[in-house]
N, C-alpha and C positions, 0 to 999 in steps of 0.2 A: 504494500500500500504506500503510495507516494503522496506527500502533502505539498501543495503548491501555495506559495505565499502570494497574496494579491496586495498590490500597493494602491493606496488611495491618496489622492491629493486634495487639498482644500479648495482648489480651483473648480472642482466638479460638483460642488454643492449647489442645489437648486433653490435653497432658501435665501431670500434677499437679506443682506446685512445692512444696507443703506436705509436710513430712516425715511428719506424722501420717496423711496420705492413703495412704502406702505402707507402713504398719506391718503387722505380722504378725497382725492380728486375724482376718483371713479364714482364715489357716492354722490358728490355734487353734480357731476355730469348726468348721472342716472336720474336724480330728482329733477334736474332742469329739463331733461328729455320728457319725463313724465308730465310735468307741468305744461310744457309746450304741446304735448299731445292732447291733453285735456282742453287747453285753450283753443287748439285747432278744431277739435270736435265741436266745441261750443259755438265757435264762429261758423262752422259748416252748417250746423242745425239752424242757427239764426239766419243764414243766407237762404236756406230752403224755406223757412217759415215766412220770410219777407217776400217770397214769390220769385226769387232769382234761381229758378231750377237749372237753367243751362249753366250758369256760373257755378252752381254747386257741383254739377257733373264734371266740368272742366277742372274745378278745384280739387277733384280727387287726384289729379296728376300734377297740379300746380297749387299747393295749399295756400299760397299767398292770396289767391283770389277769394278764399273764404273770408279772410280778414277784410278785404275790400267789400265783399258782399254784405258782411255784417255791419259795416259802417254806412252803407247806402240806404236811401229811403225805401220804404216798402213799395212794391210795384202797385200801381193803381189798378183797380179791377177793370175788366174790358167793358166798353160801352154797351149798355143794354143787358148786362149780366145780372 
């Protein structure tokens, strides 16, 4: 039976030793993305409710349009409706 010695070095450790690598930047980014998502959905629903249906649909691909639609005046009802 032969025993083989395995050498390990400190350079191969996967745990971060730098304090900046474990800061809360990821948490802040996650909370910011969550708040942006909620605000976008709110503005999207406001755009739909104000009667800007086409702007809502295009806003699925360009969410900035939802913010614009939420700030616009409601669409006036069609004449004779």
